[in-house]
mmCIF file of the N, C-alpha and C atoms, coordinates in Angstrom:
data_MODEL
# 
_entry.id   MODEL 
# 
loop_
_atom_site.group_PDB 
_atom_site.id 
_atom_site.type_symbol 
_atom_site.label_atom_id 
_atom_site.label_alt_id 
_atom_site.label_comp_id 
_atom_site.label_asym_id 
_atom_site.label_entity_id 
_atom_site.label_seq_id 
_atom_site.pdbx_PDB_ins_code 
_atom_site.Cartn_x 
_atom_site.Cartn_y 
_atom_site.Cartn_z 
_atom_site.occupancy 
_atom_site.B_iso_or_equiv 
_atom_site.pdbx_formal_charge 
_atom_site.auth_seq_id 
_atom_site.auth_comp_id 
_atom_site.auth_asym_id 
_atom_site.auth_atom_id 
_atom_site.pdbx_PDB_model_num 
ATOM 1   N N  . MET A 1 1  ? 105.484 138.327 108.360 1.00 0.00 ? 1  MET A N  1 
ATOM 2   C CA . MET A 1 1  ? 105.995 137.938 107.068 1.00 0.00 ? 1  MET A CA 1 
ATOM 3   C C  . MET A 1 1  ? 105.060 136.873 106.473 1.00 0.00 ? 1  MET A C  1 
ATOM 4   N N  . ALA A 1 2  ? 104.643 137.084 105.255 1.00 0.00 ? 2  ALA A N  1 
ATOM 5   C CA . ALA A 1 2  ? 103.727 136.166 104.583 1.00 0.00 ? 2  ALA A CA 1 
ATOM 6   C C  . ALA A 1 2  ? 104.457 134.900 104.153 1.00 0.00 ? 2  ALA A C  1 
ATOM 7   N N  . LYS A 1 3  ? 103.747 133.785 104.262 1.00 0.00 ? 3  LYS A N  1 
ATOM 8   C CA . LYS A 1 3  ? 104.300 132.503 103.830 1.00 0.00 ? 3  LYS A CA 1 
ATOM 9   C C  . LYS A 1 3  ? 104.146 132.366 102.327 1.00 0.00 ? 3  LYS A C  1 
ATOM 10  N N  . LEU A 1 4  ? 105.217 132.018 101.644 1.00 0.00 ? 4  LEU A N  1 
ATOM 11  C CA . LEU A 1 4  ? 105.146 131.817 100.204 1.00 0.00 ? 4  LEU A CA 1 
ATOM 12  C C  . LEU A 1 4  ? 104.548 130.452 99.897  1.00 0.00 ? 4  LEU A C  1 
ATOM 13  N N  . LYS A 1 5  ? 103.682 130.411 98.915  1.00 0.00 ? 5  LYS A N  1 
ATOM 14  C CA . LYS A 1 5  ? 103.092 129.146 98.504  1.00 0.00 ? 5  LYS A CA 1 
ATOM 15  C C  . LYS A 1 5  ? 104.132 128.321 97.770  1.00 0.00 ? 5  LYS A C  1 
ATOM 16  N N  . LYS A 1 6  ? 104.048 127.004 97.967  1.00 0.00 ? 6  LYS A N  1 
ATOM 17  C CA . LYS A 1 6  ? 104.944 126.108 97.252  1.00 0.00 ? 6  LYS A CA 1 
ATOM 18  C C  . LYS A 1 6  ? 104.469 125.970 95.817  1.00 0.00 ? 6  LYS A C  1 
ATOM 19  N N  . SER A 1 7  ? 105.412 125.849 94.909  1.00 0.00 ? 7  SER A N  1 
ATOM 20  C CA . SER A 1 7  ? 105.059 125.604 93.520  1.00 0.00 ? 7  SER A CA 1 
ATOM 21  C C  . SER A 1 7  ? 104.636 124.146 93.366  1.00 0.00 ? 7  SER A C  1 
ATOM 22  N N  . TRP A 1 8  ? 104.021 123.819 92.233  1.00 0.00 ? 8  TRP A N  1 
ATOM 23  C CA . TRP A 1 8  ? 103.628 122.448 91.957  1.00 0.00 ? 8  TRP A CA 1 
ATOM 24  C C  . TRP A 1 8  ? 104.843 121.519 91.987  1.00 0.00 ? 8  TRP A C  1 
ATOM 25  N N  . ARG A 1 9  ? 105.940 121.962 91.415  1.00 0.00 ? 9  ARG A N  1 
ATOM 26  C CA . ARG A 1 9  ? 107.156 121.135 91.402  1.00 0.00 ? 9  ARG A CA 1 
ATOM 27  C C  . ARG A 1 9  ? 107.687 120.892 92.820  1.00 0.00 ? 9  ARG A C  1 
ATOM 28  N N  . GLU A 1 10 ? 107.627 121.920 93.657  1.00 0.00 ? 10 GLU A N  1 
ATOM 29  C CA . GLU A 1 10 ? 108.070 121.757 95.048  1.00 0.00 ? 10 GLU A CA 1 
ATOM 30  C C  . GLU A 1 10 ? 107.178 120.747 95.775  1.00 0.00 ? 10 GLU A C  1 
ATOM 31  N N  . LYS A 1 11 ? 105.877 120.830 95.551  1.00 0.00 ? 11 LYS A N  1 
ATOM 32  C CA . LYS A 1 11 ? 104.952 119.887 96.176  1.00 0.00 ? 11 LYS A CA 1 
ATOM 33  C C  . LYS A 1 11 ? 105.207 118.478 95.675  1.00 0.00 ? 11 LYS A C  1 
ATOM 34  N N  . LEU A 1 12 ? 105.490 118.333 94.400  1.00 0.00 ? 12 LEU A N  1 
ATOM 35  C CA . LEU A 1 12 ? 105.743 117.030 93.804  1.00 0.00 ? 12 LEU A CA 1 
ATOM 36  C C  . LEU A 1 12 ? 106.993 116.387 94.407  1.00 0.00 ? 12 LEU A C  1 
ATOM 37  N N  . GLN A 1 13 ? 107.996 117.186 94.718  1.00 0.00 ? 13 GLN A N  1 
ATOM 38  C CA . GLN A 1 13 ? 109.261 116.691 95.264  1.00 0.00 ? 13 GLN A CA 1 
ATOM 39  C C  . GLN A 1 13 ? 109.206 116.423 96.769  1.00 0.00 ? 13 GLN A C  1 
ATOM 40  N N  . ASP A 1 14 ? 108.146 116.887 97.440  1.00 0.00 ? 14 ASP A N  1 
ATOM 41  C CA . ASP A 1 14 ? 108.051 116.795 98.897  1.00 0.00 ? 14 ASP A CA 1 
ATOM 42  C C  . ASP A 1 14 ? 107.562 115.407 99.310  1.00 0.00 ? 14 ASP A C  1 
ATOM 43  N N  . SER A 1 15 ? 108.485 114.569 99.778  1.00 0.00 ? 15 SER A N  1 
ATOM 44  C CA . SER A 1 15 ? 108.098 113.216 100.160 1.00 0.00 ? 15 SER A CA 1 
ATOM 45  C C  . SER A 1 15 ? 107.862 113.074 101.665 1.00 0.00 ? 15 SER A C  1 
ATOM 46  N N  . ARG A 1 16 ? 108.146 114.099 102.434 1.00 0.00 ? 16 ARG A N  1 
ATOM 47  C CA . ARG A 1 16 ? 107.977 114.087 103.894 1.00 0.00 ? 16 ARG A CA 1 
ATOM 48  C C  . ARG A 1 16 ? 108.404 112.746 104.453 1.00 0.00 ? 16 ARG A C  1 
ATOM 49  N N  . ASP A 1 17 ? 107.494 112.067 105.133 1.00 0.00 ? 17 ASP A N  1 
ATOM 50  C CA . ASP A 1 17 ? 107.819 110.753 105.697 1.00 0.00 ? 17 ASP A CA 1 
ATOM 51  C C  . ASP A 1 17 ? 107.059 109.652 104.956 1.00 0.00 ? 17 ASP A C  1 
ATOM 52  N N  . MET A 1 18 ? 106.873 109.853 103.671 1.00 0.00 ? 18 MET A N  1 
ATOM 53  C CA . MET A 1 18 ? 106.124 108.904 102.851 1.00 0.00 ? 18 MET A CA 1 
ATOM 54  C C  . MET A 1 18 ? 107.090 108.108 101.978 1.00 0.00 ? 18 MET A C  1 
ATOM 55  N N  . PRO A 1 19 ? 106.710 106.995 101.436 1.00 0.00 ? 19 PRO A N  1 
ATOM 56  C CA . PRO A 1 19 ? 105.400 106.373 101.568 1.00 0.00 ? 19 PRO A CA 1 
ATOM 57  C C  . PRO A 1 19 ? 105.263 105.701 102.924 1.00 0.00 ? 19 PRO A C  1 
ATOM 58  N N  . LYS A 1 20 ? 104.020 105.583 103.349 1.00 0.00 ? 20 LYS A N  1 
ATOM 59  C CA . LYS A 1 20 ? 103.775 104.854 104.588 1.00 0.00 ? 20 LYS A CA 1 
ATOM 60  C C  . LYS A 1 20 ? 102.468 104.090 104.451 1.00 0.00 ? 20 LYS A C  1 
ATOM 61  N N  . VAL A 1 21 ? 102.404 103.000 105.172 1.00 0.00 ? 21 VAL A N  1 
ATOM 62  C CA . VAL A 1 21 ? 101.211 102.169 105.206 1.00 0.00 ? 21 VAL A CA 1 
ATOM 63  C C  . VAL A 1 21 ? 100.653 102.271 106.620 1.00 0.00 ? 21 VAL A C  1 
ATOM 64  N N  . VAL A 1 22 ? 99.381  102.652 106.724 1.00 0.00 ? 22 VAL A N  1 
ATOM 65  C CA . VAL A 1 22 ? 98.757  102.833 108.035 1.00 0.00 ? 22 VAL A CA 1 
ATOM 66  C C  . VAL A 1 22 ? 97.472  102.015 108.125 1.00 0.00 ? 22 VAL A C  1 
ATOM 67  N N  . GLU A 1 23 ? 97.095  101.719 109.355 1.00 0.00 ? 23 GLU A N  1 
ATOM 68  C CA . GLU A 1 23 ? 95.830  101.024 109.595 1.00 0.00 ? 23 GLU A CA 1 
ATOM 69  C C  . GLU A 1 23 ? 94.672  101.956 109.269 1.00 0.00 ? 23 GLU A C  1 
ATOM 70  N N  . VAL A 1 24 ? 93.605  101.381 108.746 1.00 0.00 ? 24 VAL A N  1 
ATOM 71  C CA . VAL A 1 24 ? 92.406  102.152 108.428 1.00 0.00 ? 24 VAL A CA 1 
ATOM 72  C C  . VAL A 1 24 ? 91.753  102.579 109.740 1.00 0.00 ? 24 VAL A C  1 
ATOM 73  N N  . THR A 1 25 ? 91.407  103.850 109.844 1.00 0.00 ? 25 THR A N  1 
ATOM 74  C CA . THR A 1 25 ? 90.745  104.367 111.039 1.00 0.00 ? 25 THR A CA 1 
ATOM 75  C C  . THR A 1 25 ? 89.267  103.967 111.031 1.00 0.00 ? 25 THR A C  1 
ATOM 76  N N  . PRO A 1 26 ? 88.600  104.005 112.173 1.00 0.00 ? 26 PRO A N  1 
ATOM 77  C CA . PRO A 1 26 ? 87.169  103.686 112.194 1.00 0.00 ? 26 PRO A CA 1 
ATOM 78  C C  . PRO A 1 26 ? 86.346  104.579 111.250 1.00 0.00 ? 26 PRO A C  1 
ATOM 79  N N  . GLU A 1 27 ? 86.732  105.850 111.138 1.00 0.00 ? 27 GLU A N  1 
ATOM 80  C CA . GLU A 1 27 ? 86.016  106.761 110.241 1.00 0.00 ? 27 GLU A CA 1 
ATOM 81  C C  . GLU A 1 27 ? 86.191  106.336 108.782 1.00 0.00 ? 27 GLU A C  1 
ATOM 82  N N  . MET A 1 28 ? 87.405  105.946 108.429 1.00 0.00 ? 28 MET A N  1 
ATOM 83  C CA . MET A 1 28 ? 87.687  105.513 107.051 1.00 0.00 ? 28 MET A CA 1 
ATOM 84  C C  . MET A 1 28 ? 87.002  104.192 106.734 1.00 0.00 ? 28 MET A C  1 
ATOM 85  N N  . SER A 1 29 ? 86.881  103.326 107.729 1.00 0.00 ? 29 SER A N  1 
ATOM 86  C CA . SER A 1 29 ? 86.341  101.988 107.475 1.00 0.00 ? 29 SER A CA 1 
ATOM 87  C C  . SER A 1 29 ? 84.886  102.035 107.031 1.00 0.00 ? 29 SER A C  1 
ATOM 88  N N  . GLN A 1 30 ? 84.177  103.105 107.359 1.00 0.00 ? 30 GLN A N  1 
ATOM 89  C CA . GLN A 1 30 ? 82.791  103.247 106.897 1.00 0.00 ? 30 GLN A CA 1 
ATOM 90  C C  . GLN A 1 30 ? 82.733  103.301 105.378 1.00 0.00 ? 30 GLN A C  1 
ATOM 91  N N  . TRP A 1 31 ? 83.739  103.891 104.763 1.00 0.00 ? 31 TRP A N  1 
ATOM 92  C CA . TRP A 1 31 ? 83.780  104.034 103.308 1.00 0.00 ? 31 TRP A CA 1 
ATOM 93  C C  . TRP A 1 31 ? 84.578  102.930 102.629 1.00 0.00 ? 31 TRP A C  1 
ATOM 94  N N  . TRP A 1 32 ? 85.687  102.530 103.239 1.00 0.00 ? 32 TRP A N  1 
ATOM 95  C CA . TRP A 1 32 ? 86.650  101.677 102.555 1.00 0.00 ? 32 TRP A CA 1 
ATOM 96  C C  . TRP A 1 32 ? 86.739  100.257 103.081 1.00 0.00 ? 32 TRP A C  1 
ATOM 97  N N  . GLY A 1 33 ? 86.241  99.995  104.261 1.00 0.00 ? 33 GLY A N  1 
ATOM 98  C CA . GLY A 1 33 ? 86.405  98.674  104.853 1.00 0.00 ? 33 GLY A CA 1 
ATOM 99  C C  . GLY A 1 33 ? 87.575  98.677  105.827 1.00 0.00 ? 33 GLY A C  1 
ATOM 100 N N  . THR A 1 34 ? 88.083  97.504  106.110 1.00 0.00 ? 34 THR A N  1 
ATOM 101 C CA . THR A 1 34 ? 89.158  97.392  107.098 1.00 0.00 ? 34 THR A CA 1 
ATOM 102 C C  . THR A 1 34 ? 90.462  96.992  106.416 1.00 0.00 ? 34 THR A C  1 
ATOM 103 N N  . GLY A 1 35 ? 91.539  97.147  107.154 1.00 0.00 ? 35 GLY A N  1 
ATOM 104 C CA . GLY A 1 35 ? 92.849  96.771  106.633 1.00 0.00 ? 35 GLY A CA 1 
ATOM 105 C C  . GLY A 1 35 ? 93.831  97.915  106.729 1.00 0.00 ? 35 GLY A C  1 
ATOM 106 N N  . THR A 1 36 ? 94.672  98.037  105.696 1.00 0.00 ? 36 THR A N  1 
ATOM 107 C CA . THR A 1 36 ? 95.694  99.076  105.664 1.00 0.00 ? 36 THR A CA 1 
ATOM 108 C C  . THR A 1 36 ? 95.569  99.885  104.374 1.00 0.00 ? 36 THR A C  1 
ATOM 109 N N  . VAL A 1 37 ? 96.061  101.102 104.443 1.00 0.00 ? 37 VAL A N  1 
ATOM 110 C CA . VAL A 1 37 ? 96.051  101.989 103.278 1.00 0.00 ? 37 VAL A CA 1 
ATOM 111 C C  . VAL A 1 37 ? 97.455  102.564 103.098 1.00 0.00 ? 37 VAL A C  1 
ATOM 112 N N  . VAL A 1 38 ? 97.869  102.693 101.854 1.00 0.00 ? 38 VAL A N  1 
ATOM 113 C CA . VAL A 1 38 ? 99.167  103.282 101.570 1.00 0.00 ? 38 VAL A CA 1 
ATOM 114 C C  . VAL A 1 38 ? 98.987  104.771 101.266 1.00 0.00 ? 38 VAL A C  1 
ATOM 115 N N  . ILE A 1 39 ? 99.871  105.576 101.837 1.00 0.00 ? 39 ILE A N  1 
ATOM 116 C CA . ILE A 1 39 ? 99.935  107.003 101.525 1.00 0.00 ? 39 ILE A CA 1 
ATOM 117 C C  . ILE A 1 39 ? 101.224 107.167 100.719 1.00 0.00 ? 39 ILE A C  1 
ATOM 118 N N  . PRO A 1 40 ? 101.085 107.353 99.395  1.00 0.00 ? 40 PRO A N  1 
ATOM 119 C CA . PRO A 1 40 ? 102.263 107.319 98.523  1.00 0.00 ? 40 PRO A CA 1 
ATOM 120 C C  . PRO A 1 40 ? 103.012 108.650 98.450  1.00 0.00 ? 40 PRO A C  1 
ATOM 121 N N  . VAL A 1 41 ? 104.212 108.565 97.923  1.00 0.00 ? 41 VAL A N  1 
ATOM 122 C CA . VAL A 1 41 ? 105.003 109.754 97.598  1.00 0.00 ? 41 VAL A CA 1 
ATOM 123 C C  . VAL A 1 41 ? 104.402 110.355 96.315  1.00 0.00 ? 41 VAL A C  1 
ATOM 124 N N  . PRO A 1 42 ? 104.218 111.669 96.255  1.00 0.00 ? 42 PRO A N  1 
ATOM 125 C CA . PRO A 1 42 ? 103.654 112.274 95.039  1.00 0.00 ? 42 PRO A CA 1 
ATOM 126 C C  . PRO A 1 42 ? 104.385 111.877 93.762  1.00 0.00 ? 42 PRO A C  1 
ATOM 127 N N  . LEU A 1 43 ? 105.706 111.766 93.815  1.00 0.00 ? 43 LEU A N  1 
ATOM 128 C CA . LEU A 1 43 ? 106.468 111.385 92.624  1.00 0.00 ? 43 LEU A CA 1 
ATOM 129 C C  . LEU A 1 43 ? 106.137 109.971 92.158  1.00 0.00 ? 43 LEU A C  1 
ATOM 130 N N  . GLU A 1 44 ? 105.763 109.109 93.084  1.00 0.00 ? 44 GLU A N  1 
ATOM 131 C CA . GLU A 1 44 ? 105.395 107.743 92.717  1.00 0.00 ? 44 GLU A CA 1 
ATOM 132 C C  . GLU A 1 44 ? 104.105 107.737 91.898  1.00 0.00 ? 44 GLU A C  1 
ATOM 133 N N  . VAL A 1 45 ? 103.128 108.531 92.331  1.00 0.00 ? 45 VAL A N  1 
ATOM 134 C CA . VAL A 1 45 ? 101.873 108.647 91.586  1.00 0.00 ? 45 VAL A CA 1 
ATOM 135 C C  . VAL A 1 45 ? 102.143 109.273 90.221  1.00 0.00 ? 45 VAL A C  1 
ATOM 136 N N  . ASP A 1 46 ? 102.971 110.295 90.196  1.00 0.00 ? 46 ASP A N  1 
ATOM 137 C CA . ASP A 1 46 ? 103.339 110.947 88.942  1.00 0.00 ? 46 ASP A CA 1 
ATOM 138 C C  . ASP A 1 46 ? 103.996 109.951 87.984  1.00 0.00 ? 46 ASP A C  1 
ATOM 139 N N  . GLY A 1 47 ? 104.863 109.101 88.516  1.00 0.00 ? 47 GLY A N  1 
ATOM 140 C CA . GLY A 1 47 ? 105.538 108.099 87.695  1.00 0.00 ? 47 GLY A CA 1 
ATOM 141 C C  . GLY A 1 47 ? 104.564 107.098 87.088  1.00 0.00 ? 47 GLY A C  1 
ATOM 142 N N  . ILE A 1 48 ? 103.575 106.699 87.871  1.00 0.00 ? 48 ILE A N  1 
ATOM 143 C CA . ILE A 1 48 ? 102.558 105.776 87.353  1.00 0.00 ? 48 ILE A CA 1 
ATOM 144 C C  . ILE A 1 48 ? 101.795 106.435 86.214  1.00 0.00 ? 48 ILE A C  1 
ATOM 145 N N  . MET A 1 49 ? 101.399 107.681 86.416  1.00 0.00 ? 49 MET A N  1 
ATOM 146 C CA . MET A 1 49 ? 100.633 108.384 85.377  1.00 0.00 ? 49 MET A CA 1 
ATOM 147 C C  . MET A 1 49 ? 101.472 108.582 84.118  1.00 0.00 ? 49 MET A C  1 
ATOM 148 N N  . LYS A 1 50 ? 102.759 108.881 84.284  1.00 0.00 ? 50 LYS A N  1 
ATOM 149 C CA . LYS A 1 50 ? 103.631 109.095 83.126  1.00 0.00 ? 50 LYS A CA 1 
ATOM 150 C C  . LYS A 1 50 ? 103.927 107.801 82.373  1.00 0.00 ? 50 LYS A C  1 
ATOM 151 N N  . SER A 1 51 ? 103.732 106.661 83.032  1.00 0.00 ? 51 SER A N  1 
ATOM 152 C CA . SER A 1 51 ? 104.004 105.379 82.378  1.00 0.00 ? 51 SER A CA 1 
ATOM 153 C C  . SER A 1 51 ? 102.860 104.939 81.456  1.00 0.00 ? 51 SER A C  1 
ATOM 154 N N  . VAL A 1 52 ? 101.754 105.633 81.513  1.00 0.00 ? 52 VAL A N  1 
ATOM 155 C CA . VAL A 1 52 ? 100.611 105.282 80.665  1.00 0.00 ? 52 VAL A CA 1 
ATOM 156 C C  . VAL A 1 52 ? 100.898 105.763 79.245  1.00 0.00 ? 52 VAL A C  1 
ATOM 157 N N  . PRO A 1 53 ? 100.824 104.862 78.278  1.00 0.00 ? 53 PRO A N  1 
ATOM 158 C CA . PRO A 1 53 ? 101.098 105.255 76.895  1.00 0.00 ? 53 PRO A CA 1 
ATOM 159 C C  . PRO A 1 53 ? 100.131 106.329 76.392  1.00 0.00 ? 53 PRO A C  1 
ATOM 160 N N  . THR A 1 54 ? 100.610 107.181 75.514  1.00 0.00 ? 54 THR A N  1 
ATOM 161 C CA . THR A 1 54 ? 99.779  108.222 74.915  1.00 0.00 ? 54 THR A CA 1 
ATOM 162 C C  . THR A 1 54 ? 98.562  107.581 74.265  1.00 0.00 ? 54 THR A C  1 
ATOM 163 N N  . GLY A 1 55 ? 97.415  108.165 74.517  1.00 0.00 ? 55 GLY A N  1 
ATOM 164 C CA . GLY A 1 55 ? 96.179  107.656 73.947  1.00 0.00 ? 55 GLY A CA 1 
ATOM 165 C C  . GLY A 1 55 ? 95.500  106.598 74.799  1.00 0.00 ? 55 GLY A C  1 
ATOM 166 N N  . ARG A 1 56 ? 96.161  106.168 75.870  1.00 0.00 ? 56 ARG A N  1 
ATOM 167 C CA . ARG A 1 56 ? 95.580  105.167 76.764  1.00 0.00 ? 56 ARG A CA 1 
ATOM 168 C C  . ARG A 1 56 ? 95.040  105.856 78.003  1.00 0.00 ? 56 ARG A C  1 
ATOM 169 N N  . LEU A 1 57 ? 94.267  105.125 78.789  1.00 0.00 ? 57 LEU A N  1 
ATOM 170 C CA . LEU A 1 57 ? 93.618  105.674 79.975  1.00 0.00 ? 57 LEU A CA 1 
ATOM 171 C C  . LEU A 1 57 ? 93.964  104.835 81.191  1.00 0.00 ? 57 LEU A C  1 
ATOM 172 N N  . ILE A 1 58 ? 94.168  105.490 82.318  1.00 0.00 ? 58 ILE A N  1 
ATOM 173 C CA . ILE A 1 58 ? 94.294  104.801 83.593  1.00 0.00 ? 58 ILE A CA 1 
ATOM 174 C C  . ILE A 1 58 ? 93.360  105.506 84.562  1.00 0.00 ? 58 ILE A C  1 
ATOM 175 N N  . THR A 1 59 ? 92.621  104.728 85.333  1.00 0.00 ? 59 THR A N  1 
ATOM 176 C CA . THR A 1 59 ? 91.679  105.323 86.277  1.00 0.00 ? 59 THR A CA 1 
ATOM 177 C C  . THR A 1 59 ? 92.344  105.478 87.641  1.00 0.00 ? 59 THR A C  1 
ATOM 178 N N  . ILE A 1 60 ? 91.739  106.293 88.483  1.00 0.00 ? 60 ILE A N  1 
ATOM 179 C CA . ILE A 1 60 ? 92.252  106.479 89.838  1.00 0.00 ? 60 ILE A CA 1 
ATOM 180 C C  . ILE A 1 60 ? 92.219  105.158 90.587  1.00 0.00 ? 60 ILE A C  1 
ATOM 181 N N  . ASN A 1 61 ? 91.195  104.340 90.326  1.00 0.00 ? 61 ASN A N  1 
ATOM 182 C CA . ASN A 1 61 ? 91.125  103.041 90.997  1.00 0.00 ? 61 ASN A CA 1 
ATOM 183 C C  . ASN A 1 61 ? 92.263  102.121 90.565  1.00 0.00 ? 61 ASN A C  1 
ATOM 184 N N  . GLN A 1 62 ? 92.673  102.190 89.313  1.00 0.00 ? 62 GLN A N  1 
ATOM 185 C CA . GLN A 1 62 ? 93.813  101.398 88.857  1.00 0.00 ? 62 GLN A CA 1 
ATOM 186 C C  . GLN A 1 62 ? 95.106  101.882 89.513  1.00 0.00 ? 62 GLN A C  1 
ATOM 187 N N  . ILE A 1 63 ? 95.247  103.183 89.644  1.00 0.00 ? 63 ILE A N  1 
ATOM 188 C CA . ILE A 1 63 ? 96.420  103.750 90.319  1.00 0.00 ? 63 ILE A CA 1 
ATOM 189 C C  . ILE A 1 63 ? 96.447  103.277 91.775  1.00 0.00 ? 63 ILE A C  1 
ATOM 190 N N  . ARG A 1 64 ? 95.301  103.325 92.434  1.00 0.00 ? 64 ARG A N  1 
ATOM 191 C CA . ARG A 1 64 ? 95.221  102.873 93.829  1.00 0.00 ? 64 ARG A CA 1 
ATOM 192 C C  . ARG A 1 64 ? 95.601  101.400 93.951  1.00 0.00 ? 64 ARG A C  1 
ATOM 193 N N  . GLU A 1 65 ? 95.146  100.597 93.017  1.00 0.00 ? 65 GLU A N  1 
ATOM 194 C CA . GLU A 1 65 ? 95.446  99.167  93.035  1.00 0.00 ? 65 GLU A CA 1 
ATOM 195 C C  . GLU A 1 65 ? 96.947  98.920  92.865  1.00 0.00 ? 65 GLU A C  1 
ATOM 196 N N  . ILE A 1 66 ? 97.573  99.625  91.942  1.00 0.00 ? 66 ILE A N  1 
ATOM 197 C CA . ILE A 1 66 ? 99.018  99.504  91.726  1.00 0.00 ? 66 ILE A CA 1 
ATOM 198 C C  . ILE A 1 66 ? 99.774  99.866  92.995  1.00 0.00 ? 66 ILE A C  1 
ATOM 199 N N  . LEU A 1 67 ? 99.395  100.983 93.614  1.00 0.00 ? 67 LEU A N  1 
ATOM 200 C CA . LEU A 1 67 ? 100.069 101.435 94.834  1.00 0.00 ? 67 LEU A CA 1 
ATOM 201 C C  . LEU A 1 67 ? 99.893  100.441 95.972  1.00 0.00 ? 67 LEU A C  1 
ATOM 202 N N  . ALA A 1 68 ? 98.686  99.908  96.127  1.00 0.00 ? 68 ALA A N  1 
ATOM 203 C CA . ALA A 1 68 ? 98.434  98.938  97.197  1.00 0.00 ? 68 ALA A CA 1 
ATOM 204 C C  . ALA A 1 68 ? 99.297  97.697  97.015  1.00 0.00 ? 68 ALA A C  1 
ATOM 205 N N  . LYS A 1 69 ? 99.389  97.194  95.787  1.00 0.00 ? 69 LYS A N  1 
ATOM 206 C CA . LYS A 1 69 ? 100.208 96.008  95.522  1.00 0.00 ? 69 LYS A CA 1 
ATOM 207 C C  . LYS A 1 69 ? 101.684 96.284  95.804  1.00 0.00 ? 69 LYS A C  1 
ATOM 208 N N  . ARG A 1 70 ? 102.172 97.441  95.373  1.00 0.00 ? 70 ARG A N  1 
ATOM 209 C CA . ARG A 1 70 ? 103.589 97.782  95.591  1.00 0.00 ? 70 ARG A CA 1 
ATOM 210 C C  . ARG A 1 70 ? 103.967 97.818  97.062  1.00 0.00 ? 70 ARG A C  1 
ATOM 211 N N  . HIS A 1 71 ? 103.008 98.252  97.888  1.00 0.00 ? 71 HIS A N  1 
ATOM 212 C CA . HIS A 1 71 ? 103.318 98.476  99.304  1.00 0.00 ? 71 HIS A CA 1 
ATOM 213 C C  . HIS A 1 71 ? 102.651 97.468  100.237 1.00 0.00 ? 71 HIS A C  1 
ATOM 214 N N  . ASN A 1 72 ? 102.124 96.386  99.651  1.00 0.00 ? 72 ASN A N  1 
ATOM 215 C CA . ASN A 1 72 ? 101.472 95.331  100.449 1.00 0.00 ? 72 ASN A CA 1 
ATOM 216 C C  . ASN A 1 72 ? 100.394 95.891  101.376 1.00 0.00 ? 72 ASN A C  1 
ATOM 217 N N  . ALA A 1 73 ? 99.589  96.796  100.858 1.00 0.00 ? 73 ALA A N  1 
ATOM 218 C CA . ALA A 1 73 ? 98.491  97.376  101.608 1.00 0.00 ? 73 ALA A CA 1 
ATOM 219 C C  . ALA A 1 73 ? 97.167  96.828  101.084 1.00 0.00 ? 73 ALA A C  1 
ATOM 220 N N  . THR A 1 74 ? 96.124  96.954  101.869 1.00 0.00 ? 74 THR A N  1 
ATOM 221 C CA . THR A 1 74 ? 94.807  96.499  101.447 1.00 0.00 ? 74 THR A CA 1 
ATOM 222 C C  . THR A 1 74 ? 94.306  97.336  100.284 1.00 0.00 ? 74 THR A C  1 
ATOM 223 N N  . PHE A 1 75 ? 94.536  98.645  100.370 1.00 0.00 ? 75 PHE A N  1 
ATOM 224 C CA . PHE A 1 75 ? 94.149  99.547  99.282  1.00 0.00 ? 75 PHE A CA 1 
ATOM 225 C C  . PHE A 1 75 ? 95.000  100.791 99.307  1.00 0.00 ? 75 PHE A C  1 
ATOM 226 N N  . GLY A 1 76 ? 94.882  101.552 98.240  1.00 0.00 ? 76 GLY A N  1 
ATOM 227 C CA . GLY A 1 76 ? 95.673  102.781 98.102  1.00 0.00 ? 76 GLY A CA 1 
ATOM 228 C C  . GLY A 1 76 ? 94.803  103.998 98.059  1.00 0.00 ? 76 GLY A C  1 
# 
């Protein structure tokens, strides 16, 4: 029996065991440094993007910064 693909809405609603804050692995530290990283719930990221006023811009780095502050992580 073939596995059905999840729709975008189903993926957005799937929070699994998130959000979680984890220690940076040695592989990750080569790119990001040391500390902790937050793995957010998809709906949380969606909410941040939806809060941006029409005609304004938010960068991925700004989203990461917001998430890190919310979850007391080094970065997002």
